[in-house]
N, C-alpha and C positions, 0 to 999 in steps of 0.2 A: 504494500500500500504506500502511495506517495502523497505527500502534502500538496494541496492546491494553493497557490499563491496568486492573488489578484493585485496588480500594481496600479499606481496612478496612470501610467501609460496605457494599461489595458482599458481603464475607464475612459481615458481620452479617446482611444480608438473606437470604442463602442459608441461614444457620443458623436464622433465624426461620421460613423456609419449611419447612425440614426438621422443625422441632418441630411443625408443624401438618399434616404429611402422615401418612397411615396407616403408611407404611414407615419413617418417622422418618429419612429421608435425602433429599438433593437434590444433584444435580450442577450445577456452573457450568462449562460447557465453555469452554476457551480456543480449541480448534480450531473452525473454522467449519463443517466438514462431516464427516459420519461416514466418508467415504472418504478423509480426510486420512491421509497416510503416518505421521504421528506424532499420537497421541491425547494431549491434555493437558487435565486437568480437576481442579477442586477438588471434593471430595466432602465435604459437611457431613453428619455422622452423629451421631445422638443415642443415648445408652444405650437399649437395647431394640430397636434395629434389628437384624434377623436377615439376615446375608449367608450364604447356603447355601455350604458348602465346595464348591470347584470347582477346576478347572485349565484352563489355556489350552493345549490339546494341540498346537497348531501349533509348529513349531521356533522361531519368533520370538515366542513367547507370554510373554516376560518382562514384568514390571511393576516400575517403580520407584515406591515410596510414600514421601512426605516429610511429616513432621508440621508443620503450620502453626499450629494452635490446639488446645488441649485435650490429650487423651491417648487413645491407642488401642493395641490389641495386634494383631499378626499371628501367626497360628498356621499352621504347616506340618504336614502329616499324611502318614502312609504310606497305602497303599491300603485298609487296614482301618479307618482313622480314628484311629489312635494318633498322639498329638502327638509330632512329632520335633524341632520347634524352636518357641520362643515368643520374640517380640520385643515389648517395650513401647516405644512411640515417644511423644516429647513434644518440643516446641521448647524447653522450659524446662530439660531435663536428660537425660542419658544418650543413648540412640539417637534420632537425628532422621530417618534414612532407611534403608530396606531395599530391596534389589533381589531380587525373587522370581524364581527361575529358571523358564524355560519348563517346562511339564508338571508343575509341583509343585502338589500338592493344598494349598489354603490357604483361609483366611477372615480377615476383619478384624472386630474387635469394638470398639465405642466404649466408653470407660471414663469419660468425663466429658461433661457437657452442653456444647454449643458446640464440639465437636471438628470440625476440618477437616483433611483430608489433601489433598495434591497428588499426582496420579498421572500418570505418563508411561508410555506403552506404544506399541508399533508398531501402525499401522493397516494397512488400513482396518478399521473396526468393522463386523462383520456379525453381527447378533444370533443367527442360527442356528448359526454356527460359532464364536462367541466363547468360550462356556463349555461345559465338560463337567462336569456336576454329580455329586457323590459320591453313590452309591446308598445309603450307610450314613447319610446325613444327610437329615432331613425337608425337604420343600418348605416354602416360606414359609407357606402356608395351613394346614399340618398343626398339630395341637394340640401335638405334641412339640417344635416349633420353639422355643418359649419356654424349655423346659428346656435345650435345646442351647445357646441363646444365653447363658443364665445360667452354664452350664458353661464356655463359651468365656472368660468374664470371668476365671476363675481357673485354667483348665486348664494343666497343666505337662507337660513332656516325659515320655513314658512312659505317660501316662494314655490310656485309651480313652473314647470318648463314652458318655453315658448311653443305655441301651436300644439298644445297637448293632444296626443292621439287618444285612442280608446283606452279605457281604464284597464289596468292589469288585474 
């Protein structure tokens, strides 16, 4: 067994890769296989990346998110898309980590270029079962995704999303 070392250069490279990808984000997995019992990954996210609100419906679907670089917000929603909690994370001040409970509707929005979070969650990762997407939020390719993402950057508890779709 060999130790895995992640350097500042590794994080810089994953940030640069994210900046050049259409989705404006890129993972650097620490776990070696998708069936690992614990999923550990760095997620480089640029402002403008849209992460559709979702939940992990399985009973062990919690996630721990830790700010490594930059600044991002985590939003938790009710079933209609109303913001119930907002957390801004940064390694420089305030909140540095949040554990999202299983089955909680949530999204993440990057607030600064070069943002990196570290995420830990139980595995294994199975793409079909991993996420339950909110019906009130557009898919990534939809035109309204951009307005939702802009709303995420400033949304506060009690607010409903723009152009709310059908109730979840």
